[in-house]
C-alpha positions as CSV (number, residue, x, y, z in Angstrom):
1,M,-7.3,45.4,-8.3
2,H,-5.1,47.7,-10.4
3,L,-1.8,46.2,-11.7
4,P,1.0,47.8,-13.8
5,A,0.6,47.0,-17.5
6,H,3.5,44.5,-17.6
7,L,1.9,42.5,-14.7
8,S,-1.7,42.7,-15.8
9,K,-1.2,40.1,-18.6
10,L,0.0,37.6,-16.0
11,A,-2.7,38.3,-13.4
12,G,-5.5,36.5,-15.1
13,P,-3.9,33.0,-15.0
14,F,-2.8,33.4,-11.4
15,I,-6.3,34.5,-10.3
16,V,-7.8,31.5,-12.1
17,I,-5.3,29.1,-10.6
18,S,-5.8,30.6,-7.1
19,T,-9.6,30.3,-7.4
20,A,-9.4,26.7,-8.6
21,S,-7.0,25.8,-5.7
22,L,-9.4,27.3,-3.2
23,L,-12.4,25.4,-4.7
24,L,-10.4,22.1,-4.6
25,A,-9.4,22.7,-1.1
26,G,-13.0,23.3,-0.1
27,C,-14.2,20.1,-1.7
28,S,-11.6,17.9,-0.2
29,S,-12.4,19.0,3.4
30,S,-16.2,18.6,3.1
31,G,-18.0,15.5,4.3
32,T,-17.0,12.7,6.5
33,T,-15.6,9.2,5.6
34,V,-16.7,6.1,7.4
35,D,-14.7,2.9,6.8
36,V,-17.0,-0.1,6.9
37,T,-15.9,-3.7,7.0
38,L,-18.4,-6.4,5.9
39,Q,-17.5,-9.9,7.0
40,E,-19.3,-13.1,8.0
41,W,-21.3,-12.1,10.2
42,A,-20.7,-8.5,11.1
43,V,-21.0,-4.9,9.8
44,L,-18.1,-2.9,11.4
45,P,-18.2,0.9,10.8
46,D,-15.3,3.1,11.9
47,P,-16.3,5.5,13.4
48,G,-19.7,4.4,14.7
49,S,-21.0,8.0,14.9
50,V,-20.7,11.1,12.7
51,A,-22.0,14.6,12.4
52,A,-24.9,15.3,10.1
53,G,-24.1,16.1,6.5
54,E,-22.5,14.4,3.6
55,V,-21.1,11.0,4.6
56,T,-19.0,8.7,2.4
57,F,-19.0,5.1,3.4
58,T,-15.9,3.2,2.1
59,I,-17.2,-0.4,2.2
60,T,-14.8,-3.4,2.1
61,N,-16.0,-7.0,2.0
62,D,-13.5,-9.1,4.0
63,G,-15.6,-12.3,3.3
64,P,-14.1,-14.7,3.7
65,E,-16.6,-16.5,1.4
66,D,-19.8,-14.5,0.7
67,V,-20.8,-11.6,-1.4
68,H,-22.4,-8.9,0.8
69,E,-24.4,-5.7,0.4
70,F,-24.6,-2.6,2.4
71,V,-27.8,-0.9,3.3
72,V,-28.3,2.4,5.3
73,I,-31.6,2.6,7.1
74,Q,-32.9,5.5,9.2
75,T,-34.9,4.1,12.1
76,D,-35.5,4.3,15.8
77,L,-35.9,0.5,15.9
78,D,-33.3,-1.6,17.6
79,P,-31.0,-3.2,15.0
80,A,-32.3,-6.7,15.9
81,D,-35.9,-5.6,15.6
82,L,-36.2,-4.5,12.0
83,P,-39.3,-6.1,10.2
84,T,-38.3,-9.2,8.3
85,D,-40.0,-11.6,5.8
86,E,-40.3,-15.4,6.1
87,T,-36.7,-15.9,5.0
88,G,-35.3,-13.6,7.8
89,A,-34.3,-10.8,5.4
90,V,-35.4,-7.3,6.2
91,S,-38.5,-6.1,4.5
92,E,-37.0,-2.8,3.1
93,D,-40.4,-1.2,2.8
94,G,-41.4,-2.2,6.4
95,E,-42.9,0.1,9.0
96,G,-40.8,2.3,11.2
97,M,-37.8,2.6,8.9
98,T,-36.6,4.4,5.7
99,V,-34.0,2.9,3.4
100,I,-31.6,5.8,2.6
101,D,-29.5,4.0,0.0
102,E,-27.5,0.8,-0.6
103,V,-24.7,-0.9,-2.5
104,E,-25.6,-4.3,-3.8
105,D,-23.3,-7.3,-4.4
106,V,-19.9,-6.3,-3.0
107,A,-17.6,-9.1,-4.0
108,V,-15.1,-10.7,-1.5
109,G,-12.0,-8.5,-1.4
110,A,-13.8,-5.6,-3.2
111,T,-14.2,-2.0,-1.9
112,E,-17.1,0.2,-3.0
113,E,-18.1,3.8,-2.0
114,L,-21.5,5.2,-1.1
115,T,-22.0,8.9,-0.5
116,V,-25.3,10.0,1.2
117,S,-26.5,13.1,3.0
118,L,-27.6,12.1,6.5
119,E,-29.7,14.1,8.9
120,A,-29.2,13.8,12.7
121,G,-30.9,10.6,14.0
122,N,-30.6,6.9,14.5
123,Y,-29.6,4.5,11.7
124,V,-29.0,0.8,11.2
125,L,-26.4,-0.5,8.8
126,I,-27.1,-4.0,7.5
127,C,-26.3,-6.6,4.9
128,N,-29.6,-7.8,3.6
129,I,-28.6,-10.7,1.3
130,Y,-30.6,-13.9,1.5
131,S,-28.9,-17.0,0.0
132,A,-31.5,-19.6,-0.9
133,D,-28.7,-22.2,-1.6
134,E,-27.5,-21.9,2.0
135,D,-30.8,-20.8,3.5
136,E,-29.0,-17.8,5.1
137,A,-30.3,-14.3,5.7
138,H,-27.2,-12.3,6.4
139,Y,-29.2,-9.8,8.6
140,A,-30.5,-12.7,10.7
141,M,-26.9,-14.1,11.0
142,G,-25.9,-10.8,12.7
143,M,-24.9,-8.5,9.9
144,R,-26.4,-5.4,11.5
145,V,-25.2,-2.5,13.6
146,A,-26.6,0.8,15.1
147,F,-25.1,4.0,13.7
148,T,-25.7,7.5,15.1
149,V,-25.7,10.8,13.3
150,T,-25.4,13.8,15.6
151,E,-26.3,17.5,15.0
């Protein structure tokens, strides 16, 4: 681009600003956000299905009493049929499933974020905390839900 001499000194900053604006605009529109509510005894994603790619889970623990965690598992198993140990907690290295990532110890009232790249397929979202004091496996208490990622 050829500009008159009196404008060429100003062109550099404008081009930089314009490029930066385009880059920021591109970043803000990429990926999908899923709001997840953890509560006794449910995992509630909204929406329950997304397109493949970068997904950010915004995870809020509504309690009312217990600390929870959030685990993303890729599997074709039914949410109620994940392999468990003697306590009722999911064996995260069990057959037929792959743990993608997790956020541990989300306090009551807290919100955490987890960003992962998900391929098309079937997933299960769980809380996998076991409380020895209360002899409660949160997964066994119902904190699990199917989650689908489409092409």
